[in-house]
C-alpha positions as CSV (number, residue, x, y, z in Angstrom):
1,M,-40.4,-15.5,4.6
2,S,-37.9,-14.9,2.2
3,S,-39.3,-11.9,0.7
4,F,-37.9,-9.8,4.0
5,I,-34.3,-11.2,2.9
6,F,-32.5,-9.1,1.0
7,D,-29.1,-11.5,0.1
8,F,-25.5,-9.3,-0.6
9,A,-24.5,-12.4,-1.9
10,S,-26.9,-13.1,-4.5
11,P,-27.9,-9.4,-4.8
12,P,-31.3,-8.8,-7.1
13,P,-31.2,-6.8,-9.9
14,G,-30.7,-3.0,-9.6
15,S,-28.8,-3.7,-6.8
16,F,-25.2,-4.5,-8.1
17,N,-23.0,-1.8,-9.1
18,K,-19.5,-2.6,-10.7
19,T,-17.2,0.3,-10.4
20,A,-13.4,0.9,-11.1
21,A,-12.2,-0.3,-8.0
22,G,-14.6,-3.7,-7.2
23,F,-18.1,-3.4,-6.3
24,L,-21.0,-2.1,-4.7
25,V,-24.3,-3.8,-3.7
26,T,-26.9,-1.6,-2.4
27,A,-30.4,-2.5,-0.6
28,K,-32.8,0.8,-0.8
29,E,-36.7,0.7,-1.6
30,K,-35.8,0.2,-5.2
31,T,-34.1,-3.2,-5.0
32,F,-35.4,-4.7,-1.9
33,P,-39.1,-3.2,-0.8
34,P,-39.4,-4.0,2.7
35,L,-37.7,-0.3,2.7
36,A,-40.4,1.8,1.8
37,N,-41.2,4.2,3.2
38,I,-38.4,3.8,5.5
39,P,-35.9,6.7,4.9
40,I,-32.6,4.2,5.5
41,S,-30.6,2.4,2.9
42,L,-27.5,0.8,3.0
43,A,-24.7,-0.7,0.9
44,V,-21.3,-2.8,0.4
45,N,-18.5,-2.0,-1.0
46,N,-15.2,-4.2,-2.0
47,L,-12.8,-1.8,-2.6
48,G,-9.9,-3.4,-4.3
49,P,-5.8,-3.3,-3.8
50,C,-5.2,0.3,-3.8
51,G,-8.7,1.1,-4.9
52,M,-10.5,4.7,-4.6
53,I,-13.8,5.8,-4.8
54,Q,-13.7,9.1,-6.3
55,P,-14.5,12.3,-4.0
56,H,-18.7,12.3,-4.0
57,F,-21.7,13.9,-2.1
58,H,-25.1,12.9,-1.2
59,P,-27.8,15.6,-1.1
60,R,-30.3,13.4,0.4
61,A,-28.7,11.9,3.1
62,S,-25.4,11.5,5.5
63,E,-23.4,8.6,5.8
64,F,-22.0,6.4,8.4
65,A,-19.2,3.9,7.4
66,V,-17.8,0.9,8.9
67,V,-14.7,-0.8,7.7
68,V,-15.6,-5.0,8.1
69,K,-12.3,-5.7,6.0
70,G,-9.3,-4.2,6.1
71,R,-8.5,-0.8,5.5
72,L,-9.9,2.7,4.1
73,V,-8.9,6.1,4.1
74,T,-11.0,8.5,4.4
75,N,-12.0,12.4,3.6
76,Y,-14.8,15.2,4.0
77,I,-15.2,18.7,4.3
78,A,-18.5,19.5,5.1
79,E,-18.8,22.9,3.4
80,T,-15.9,25.5,2.2
81,G,-14.5,27.4,5.1
82,A,-14.6,23.8,7.3
83,V,-11.7,21.5,8.0
84,M,-10.4,18.3,6.5
85,V,-11.0,16.0,8.3
86,E,-9.3,12.9,7.0
87,N,-8.8,9.7,8.6
88,T,-8.1,6.2,8.8
89,L,-9.9,3.4,9.2
90,N,-9.0,0.0,10.4
91,T,-11.6,-2.8,10.3
92,F,-14.3,-2.0,12.6
93,Q,-13.6,1.4,12.9
94,A,-16.2,3.6,11.2
95,T,-16.8,6.7,10.6
96,L,-19.4,9.7,9.4
97,F,-20.0,11.7,6.6
98,P,-22.8,14.4,6.8
99,R,-25.3,15.0,4.6
100,G,-24.1,16.9,1.3
101,A,-20.3,16.2,2.3
102,I,-17.6,15.9,-0.5
103,H,-16.2,12.8,0.8
104,A,-13.5,9.7,-0.5
105,S,-12.1,6.9,0.1
106,F,-9.0,4.7,-0.8
107,N,-7.4,1.7,0.1
108,P,-4.1,2.2,0.6
109,D,-3.0,-2.0,1.0
110,C,-2.3,-4.7,-1.3
111,T,-5.5,-6.4,0.0
112,E,-9.0,-6.3,-0.4
113,A,-11.1,-3.6,1.5
114,V,-15.0,-4.3,2.6
115,S,-17.1,-1.6,3.9
116,V,-20.8,-1.3,5.1
117,S,-22.2,2.1,4.6
118,G,-25.5,3.6,6.7
119,F,-27.7,5.8,4.8
120,T,-30.7,8.8,6.4
121,S,-32.4,8.0,3.0
122,N,-33.4,5.1,0.1
123,G,-33.1,7.3,-2.6
124,T,-29.5,9.3,-0.7
125,G,-28.7,10.9,-4.7
126,I,-25.0,11.2,-5.7
127,Q,-22.6,13.3,-7.4
128,F,-19.5,12.9,-8.4
129,V,-17.3,16.1,-7.8
130,A,-14.4,15.4,-10.8
131,Q,-17.4,14.3,-13.5
132,G,-19.7,17.1,-12.5
133,F,-17.2,19.7,-12.5
134,L,-15.2,19.1,-15.9
135,G,-19.0,18.2,-17.4
136,M,-19.6,21.8,-17.2
137,D,-19.2,24.6,-19.7
138,S,-14.8,24.3,-20.5
139,R,-15.1,28.7,-19.9
140,L,-16.7,28.2,-16.9
141,V,-13.8,25.3,-15.4
142,L,-11.8,27.4,-17.1
143,G,-12.0,30.0,-15.5
144,T,-12.7,28.2,-12.0
145,L,-8.9,26.3,-12.7
146,G,-7.1,29.4,-14.3
147,W,-3.5,28.9,-15.0
148,L,-3.6,25.5,-14.1
149,V,-4.8,24.3,-17.5
150,D,-5.3,26.1,-20.7
151,N,-7.6,25.0,-23.6
152,D,-5.8,22.3,-25.0
153,E,-5.3,20.2,-22.5
154,L,-8.9,20.5,-20.9
155,E,-9.8,18.5,-24.3
156,D,-6.9,15.9,-24.0
157,L,-8.4,15.6,-19.4
158,M,-11.9,15.6,-20.4
159,P,-12.2,11.9,-21.9
160,A,-10.4,11.0,-19.7
161,N,-12.0,11.4,-16.3
162,P,-13.2,7.6,-15.7
163,N,-16.4,6.6,-14.6
164,P,-17.2,5.9,-10.9
165,G,-19.5,3.4,-11.9
166,E,-23.8,3.6,-11.3
167,S,-25.6,5.6,-8.9
168,V,-25.4,5.0,-4.4
């Protein structure tokens, strides 16, 4: 029965997200009904040459990511005071981003990279760190950054914060 096939090459409406660095296709309950009440989802991420996935976290899921084409450099930190973990993943190597850990990836090469991520929820949620932080009251942002920027520099920085794409 074809209703039990999710086609990542020709994804259904709502599952394709264009990003600044490439595109993402996600199979979750909303885009693939057979996943209803099953706490999993899967995403295929195509990252262009020298592309980056901005620092973000998933409040409701851990992510297990495997590179299936190219190479990715990944970073994550699970919580304040923890060690920053950095990995260079070659084709068919994988890493785990624990639930709630801030993580990011970039493609260090001049060719496309593709990764596949499995999540422990079909409603992972996503929060991009820079967008969330820079969207706060400017007094809080300036108070956090201290002497690094002044109010005029912050005003210039806020519209320059790129839109990373749609949610996972």
